[in-house]
N, C-alpha and C positions, 0 to 999 in steps of 0.2 A: 503494499499500499504505500503511496507517495504520501510525503509528509512536507509541509512548508518549512523550508530552511533558508538561512541566509548566511552571510559573512560579513563581519566587522571590517569595513574599509577605511575607517578614520574615526578618531574621537573630537567632536566638535569643542566639548566643554569638559574639563576634568572636574570630578566630584569629590576631590582629596577633602577629607574631615580628618580631624585629630582622632587618635586611637588611644586606648589605655591598655596597658598591659605591663610585662616585666622584661628586664633585659637578661638575655642569656649571654655571659661574659665569654670572650672567646678564650681557648685553652692556650693559645699562642702567647708567651710573655711579652709585655710592652705593646700588644696589638691595640691599635685604636680603632678597627672595624669589629663590631659585634653584632649580634642579630637579636631583634626585639620579638616577643612572641606576644601577639593581642590576646586580652581576654577573651573577645569574641572569635571562637574557633573557626568561623567562617572567613576570617580574615587571613592572609596569608603572612609569613613571618617577614619581618622588613629589616633591612641593613642600615645600622646605625653607626656614624662616625663620633666617638667622644673620647675625651682623656679622663671622662669622670666614673670609668666603668666600675671601679671598686666601690665608689660612694653610691652609685644607683643600684648595684646589685642587690636583689632582695627586696626592693622597694617598688611600689607600684607608681607608673609614671605615666606621660602624655607625649606621644610624639606625632608630628604632622609631616605626612608624605611630601616629598619634594618633586619626586619624579620616577620613572620605571623606565630604565634604558631597556631597549629591544632585545638585547644580548644578556640580559642579567635575568636570574632566578626569582631575585628578590627587589621589591622596590627600595628606593632610598630615601634616607631622611637624615637632614644635617643639624637638627634642632630638638632638643628634647627640654621638657619644663616639669617641674614636681609640683602639682597643684592639687585641687580638689577634684580628684578622679571621679568620685562619686557624682557631681554634679554634671560632668561631661557625658558620663554614662546615661544619665537620665534628661540629656538636652535640657539643662536647666540654665538659661542665660546668666552669666555671674561674673562678666567683664565689669570693670570699674565703669562708672558713668561716665560718658565722652564730654568734652568742653561744650559741644553743640548742645546737649541735653542740660547740663548745669548753667547754661547761659540764660535759661529761662527761668530760674530760680529767683525769687525775690532778691533784692540787694538788703544786706544787713548794715547797720541794726534796723529791724522793721518793725512798723507801728501802725496803727490804725489811723487812716485820714477820714476827713468829712465825706469825700467820694465814696469811700467804702462803706459807710453807712447809709446811703441814699436807699438802698432795698435791704436792709437789714432792720430786725427787730432787736432793741438792746435789752437783754435778759441778764444783764449783770447784777442786778438788784435780788435775783432770786438766789434760793440757798441750793444751788446746783450740785450735785455729787453724782455724775453721769446721769442720774435720772431724779425727778424731783416731785414730790406730791403734797403741796400746800393745799389746805381746805379753802374752798371758795365761800362767797358771802351765802349762796343759796344751798350750802352744805354739801355739795358735791366736791370731789377731788380733781386736782389738775395734775395730771401727769405728763412728763415730758422725757422723751429720749433725744439727747443732744449728740450728734455726730460730727466729727470734725469735717469741716468744708474743704475736703481737698479739691475739688473741682474749681475752686475760686483760683487756685495757684496752677493748674495743671489745665491749660487752655486747648481747645481743640485744634488738631493738626500740626502742632509745633513738635521739635525734636523730642521734649520731656513727654508729650502726650503718644508719640510714635512708640518710644522705648518703654513706657509703661504698658501700653497696649500688646507690645511684642512679648514682654515679661509675664503679663497676666496676674501673677500672684507672687506674694512674698513666699519664700520656702524656708520652712524651719527644719534645721539639722538639729542634731544634739547639742552640739557646742557652737553653732554658727547660724546667722540668719542672713539669707539672700535677700535684700530688700527690693521691692518692685519700683520704690521711689527713692532719691537721693536722701541720705540721712537729713538734711536740713528740713525737710518737710516729714519724714517718718518718724524723727526723734525730737523734733522741735516745733516748729511752726504749725504742724498738725497733730500734735500730741498736746492733749486736753489737760495740762498740767494745773496744779491748784495755785490759786491767788495770781494768775496771768489770763489777761483777756486774750480770747481765742473766738475766730470764726467758728462758727458751727452751722449744721443744717438740721432743725429742730422738728420732730414730730410731737405734737402736743394734743393729749385728749383730755375731754371732760368725761370724768367718770362717776358713777355712784358708789356706793360702799360695797356693792356687789360685783365690782370690777365690770359693769357693764358700759359700754361706750356710749356717750350721748352725743358728742361733738369730736370731731377730728380736724385739727388744722396743720399746715406746714409753714414753715417759715425760714428763710435765712436770718442767721441771728449773730450776737456776740455775747458769749458767756464768761463768766468768771467762776472757775470752779472752787468751791469751798473747801474740798478735800480730794485727796487723791489716795484712794484706799486699794489695797490688796483684798481678795476675797477672806482671808484670815481676819483682816484687821477689822474688815465690814461684819464679820460674823462675832468677831470679841464684842463689837458695839451692841448688837443685836441682843447677844446673850447676857450682857452685863445689866445686872439690877441697878446698878448706881448711876449709869450713864444716861441723862436726860436731855441732852443738847438737841438744838434744831436738827442736826444732821443724823444723830442716832434716832430721834424720833421719825425722821422721814423715811429713814432704812427700814424700821420696824413697819410702818404703813406701807411701803412697797412690798415688803415681804408678804404680809399679810394678802395685799391684792395678788401676788404673783401666786401664791398657793390656789387662790380662787380660779385664775386663769389655767394654771396647770390642770386642775380637776377638771375644768370645763373641757379643756383639749383632750385629755384622755378619755372622758365620757363620750367624745365624739370620735374616738377611734384613734387617735394619735399613739403611736408605738413609742413605749419607753425600752430600748435596747440597751445591750450592755457590750463594752469592749474595754479590757484592761488597758490602762494608759500607763506607759513605761517612763520612769524618770531617773535619770542617771546623776549620782554626785561625783564630781571631777575633783582629782588632785588639782590643786592650784598651780602647781609647778609643771607637773608633767603633761596634765590636762588628759590623763588617763582615767576611766571610770573606776572610782573605788567602792561603789554601792550602787545596787540596781533595785528598784523597788516599785510597785504600782502605785499610781497618783490618787490619792483620796480627794474626792469632790465634796465641797460644803454645800449648805444650804444655800449659801449667797450665790455660788455658780448658777444654780436653779433659778434663783431670782432674777438676775440679770438675763438669763438666757429667754425667761419668759416674756419680758418686755422687748428684747431684740427681735423675738419672733412675731411679737405683735407689731412692731413698727415695721418689719418687713412685709407682712401681709398688709398693713393700711396702706403703705407706699405702692406695693403691686396693684392693689385696686385703684389707686389714684392715677398711676401712669397708664394702666390699661383702659380706664374711662376716657382720659385725654388722648391717648395714642393707641388705639384698639389694634393698629396694624404694625405699630413699631417698638412695643413694650418689650425689654428684656426681662424676662422672667425665668424663674427655676421650676422644673418640675422633676418629680421623682415617681417613675413609672411603677404600677402595680406588678409584683412578680408573676411569671405564668405559674399555674397550679403545680406543675411538677418541681419546680424549685424548693417545695415545701416537704418533699418526700422523706429526706434525711432528718428534718426536725419531727416531723409526725411519727415516723418508725421509732426515733431514738426516745421521745417522751412516752411512747407506747409501751416500751421495754420497761418503763418504771410504772405501768399501769395508769398514764395520764394521758388524757385527750386534748390535743391541739387543734382548734377548728381554725381553718384558713380559707373561710368563704369571703371574709372582707377583712380591713384592717381592725375593724371594729372587733370582729368574732377573736381575730389572733390576740388582740390586747387583752380582752377579757379573759380568755383560756390561759393566756401566760400569767395573769395575775392570779390566776386560782391554782396553777401549778406548782403547788409547794408541798414540801415534805418536813413535817416537825423534827425528823431525824437526820434530815440532811439539809441544813438551811442553803448551802452553795449550790443547790441542784437549780434554784429558779434563776440564778446567774448564768449556769450554763446553758441552760434552754435559751435565754435571751442572746447570749453570744452565737449560739447556734442560728437564732432568727436572724441575725445580721447578716450571716453567711447565705441566706436566702434571698437577700434584697437585690434589687436592681440599682444601678448607678443613678445619683441625680444629676441632672444636666442643665446647662443655660439653653435657652432657645429664644426665638423672635415670635412674638404673639402672631404675627401676620403669616408665618410659615408652619403653624401647627395648630391643631384643634383641641388637643389634650392637655389641659393645663393642670391637672390634678397633682398635688403632692401628697404621695400615699403615706410616707411617714409621718407627716404631721396632721394628716387628716384634713388639710386645707384644699378648697377649689382653686386657689391662686396664692403664688408665692415668688418673693424676689431676694435679691441681696442689696441691702442698703447700709448696713450698719458697719462695714469694714472697709471704706475706699482706701485706707492707706496700704492695706494689703492685698485688694482684691481689684482689679481693673472692671469687673462687671458692675461694682458698685459705683464707681465713677460715672458710667454711661448713665445708670439709674439716676443718680444726683443730678444729670444735666437734664435727663427727662423731666424729672420732678420740679427742676427750676424753672423750665419752660413752662410747664403746667401752672405754675402759680405766679407767672410773668416776673420771676426774679432773675432771667437770663433770656438771652435770644437762641434760637435756634439755629442749625446749620445743615446743610443737605445730607451730610453722611447719617446724621441723626434720625433722619425719617426715610432711608433708604433700607427696606427689610432685607435685600439681598445682601448689602454691605454688613448689615447686622448679623446675619446668618452666618457670614463668614467670620466676623468676629466671634461669635458664640462657639464656632467649631475650634478656634484657636484657642479660646478660654478653657473649653472643656479638655483639649488636650494638655494645656500647661497646668491643669489644676490635677490630672490624672499623674503626669510626670512629677509633680510636686509631691502627690502621695507616695509614689514608688521610690523617689530619692529619701523621703524620710523614713520610710521603711527599711531602706537600705543603711541608712544613717544608723538606726536602732540597732540593725543586725550588725554592722561592723562594730559599733561601741560594745555590743553583748559579747561579740568574740573577743575583743580587748579584755572585757571584764573576766572572762572565763579563762583567757590566757594567764591573765594575772593570779586568779584565784584557785587554778588547778580544778580538779574534779570534786562536784559538790553532790551531795545527796539530798533529794527534796521530793516532797509529797506533790503528786499531780493526779489529774483526773482525765478520763478517757473522753475525748469529744466525739471521735469517730473509730468505727473499725473497717478495715480493709480486709482484701482477701489474704494479704499476707503480712499486716501491719496493724499496730494501733497508733492513732493520731492523739497525744496527751498535750494537756495544757497545765503549766506550773502557776499557779496564781500569785505565789511570791514575787514572780518576776515577769509575770504577763507573757511567758515565753511557750512557744507552741512547737512541738517537735514530733517526728514520726519514728517509732521503734519497729524495725523490721524483724520478721522472724525466718527469712530466708537470706543466706548470704552467699557468694559466689564460691565455688571450691570447697564447700563445706556441706556435711550430710542434710538434706531437708528433713526439717521436721514434720509431724502428722500435724495437718492443717484443715480445717473444717469450717467454711464461711456460711453463714445463713444470713441472707439479704432481707428477710421478712422481719426477722425479729427486732433489729440485727446484732449479731454476735459472731464471734472468732473463736474457735476452740484450737488450741495449741498443744498437742500431746492431751493431758489430762486436765489442762486448765481453760476455763472459758471466760472470754472478755467480753462485757457488755457496755454501752455508751455510760458514761457517767461514773464507773467503777473508779475507786480510788486505787492508785498504784504508787510505787516508790521507783524513780529512776535517778541514775547517775547521770549529770551533765558533764560534759567535756568538749574542748576545742582539739578538733582533728586538723592539726597543720602539716599534715602529710604532702597536701599540694598547696605551696604557698599562695598561688595565684588564687585558688578557688577552695579557701579556708571554710569550715562548716562546723556546726554544734552538732555533737552526736549524744544520743541518749542510749543510756543501757538499762534495760529493766532489772531491778533489784528484788522488788516484792510485788505479786507473788511470782515465787521461783517456777521455771518450766524445765523441762529436761534438756532442751537446746536452747541456749540463749545466744542468739546471733545477732549482732547490732550493727546498724547503719542508720544515722539520723539525717533528715532533711530539716533544715531551719525554716521556721515560718515566723514573723514577728507581728504582733498585735499592732496596729496602726496607731502612732502618736498624733494627736490631734494639734 
């Protein structure tokens, strides 16, 4: 049979890009030419010339191909740099901001002018502490969410705007942050510091004491925050019987309203899912992780979250009402029914029923799925439920009909509350500003095809940022266990496979796979049941959520592809053959 075929007769444009990998030092003494082995096995080895081979050997480096002679087996490179390999592997733009970008920043010292105040409301007299609930004369409450007005400083189309759009999001690694916008904005002018005048975009509601919204308004504003509190500090104020100042009283009022809002969301079918968040404690000199633990969330985390969600929903309604075809929204599709099979079967193995007909049914049955003898069971079920979910995405309202956010049980949603770290929020701020006559529009803002392309890039950047964050956690986890050595920890089985169990160590938020088959070793007697589900190894049967003990260690036999290995300690089985694959719970 004839097949279409062709022959490369010329290359119009080279697509050289930097590659990550390690140097294979030449065995020839004093040699300057060595081979570089890329981490991506699809890429051929690359010839590199360097006098620093001894220094670079054993380290992960980045090289850029300069050319590939026709008579050479390997491409050439004359340049090497040691940098954040992880960022390159995940396509995260991380170069320093160019002078063209920096030229559009405001000149320092910066101050508010009369011109700036023409379209702003002066709210500096309010006791603002992120959000603020004074009681009105009619007995209702006024609650405001005040977000830094980043779009005031980043104007459409200039180099600063283009660079922010390209980056799409700030990327948070374990010990480094890759900003979407220059530091002057992210850490100064757009940081709502206490006792400093700052531009804000405010969403203000009039509510009754049952947290029902009576009126909503939006305004560009100037605020002067009376306190800049951590979640722990805010929680301490709420819990302290001795503190009765304006800020503390406001926080208590907000907390009361937030609990009502959360209950209403949950009653409507919003999901409360669980995913352990990992926090590293670093050595101040070496920057190596010296402790690894899951992050504890406080009541004030939930309080702030409720008002941020409410602001995002309120803004989504407003921009869609004004720009039905051009609103930048965020949706969370409902998972296909088959996604829930693993959750339903795992719950059934513990005689629990999980209903998945709707988000409401799922939320209700998760709430009821508890065991007095096994308090952690409900958390494990919620972790499994997160694995069943689809990815939330940005989209243009004029290019889609399904707006629903499944996880939040909201018919419409967007991102408004983090314009310092998300470019989507900057576009939403611009749409909202035009909607309230606080700013002028521009052609790209009402071009749904360009907005759809922008959403495509934002979704890609958001996904790669997540991957980079997980890889950062994985890398620092490897460093931690390299320094710690073998540790013995309690774990719970999340899944059973045909030849393995997947376990979660709650202490570290660390997930790994323990295999019961290994190459070149006798195969144990394995019996897998997909319906229960369960895995029997010799005379021991494993079920989801069973407690086990595992050894955790670093396998550094392949320097370029180091991994965490887990070995089953208890219960003992006749053949214990281990090889683990590492998975890290996402850091938010």
